N, C-alpha and C positions, 0 to 999 in steps of 0.2 A: 493374552492381549485382548482387550475388551472390544465390543462391536464399535464403539466410538473411536477408539485408537486405530483400529482397522481402517474405518471410514476416512478418518484424517490421512492416514498413510496412503490410501488409494487415491484421495483427491489430490494429494501432493505429488504423486506420482503422475496423475493424469496432466496436471498443469506442466510439469517438466516434459513429458511426452509431446504436448501440444508444440511447444517451441523451446528446444533446449538451449537457444541463443539468448533467450530472455532471462533476467535476473527475476527470481520471485518477487512478489510484493512484499513479503515477509521479510526477506533480506534487504531490499532496496529501502523500505521504510521500517528499518529495525528499531528497537527499543531506544537506543541511544539516539538516533536521528530524531525520532518522534519527541523524545523527552527534551532534546536541546530546542526544537522549533515550535513546540506546542505544550499545552498541558496534559497530554495523553502519553501513556506508556506504550501504546500500541497502535498501529495502523487501524485494526479492527475497532478499537475504542473510538478513534477519530471518526471512522466511517458511521458507526452506531450513533454517535451523536447527532450527526446530520441526517440520519435516516437514510443512509446509502448503502448499498450492498455490492461489494465486489471483491471477489477472491482471485481473479486472474486479470491479467492485462486487457483480455478481451471483455471482461465484464466492466472494467474501467472505462473503456471506450463508450460503452453505453451510458455512464454516469456523468462524464465530462461535459461541462456546459456551464452556463451562467449561474445556475443554483449551486454548483460544486464550487465554482470559483468564489462565489460569496461565502460559502461555508470555510473554504481555505483562508480567505482574507480575515475573516471573524476568528478562526481558531488557532491559526499559526502565524508564524514571522513572514509568510509569503503573502504576495499580492493576488496570486492566481496558480491554476494547475501547472502551467508551464514552467513557472519559477520554481515551484516546489519538486517537480519532477527533475528539473536541470540540477538543482542543489543535491537531490538524494543521488543522481547518477555520479555527480563530480565527488561527493562524500564516499559513495560505494567504491569508485575506482581508486581513490586515493588509500584506501584502506586494504586493497587487494594485496 
């Protein structure tokens, strides 16, 4: 296992340990969801395009705001963060 793989693995474990009741951003905004609602294949690509950084829900709390809503309105089918998050939660739950 490379150092990068180990680091990613440890980061994933850290976010799960922080709150096991939350769905990871990777699962919530998976490739299927992002491809359907935007021109991006991943949530990371979407975030990078807007120059936002968030790997966990806590990180996202620091990002959410007017600029993020504008990025969402410009780059996705959604008007704002609340609409995008609501749709992602509904889609995730329907696929469980």
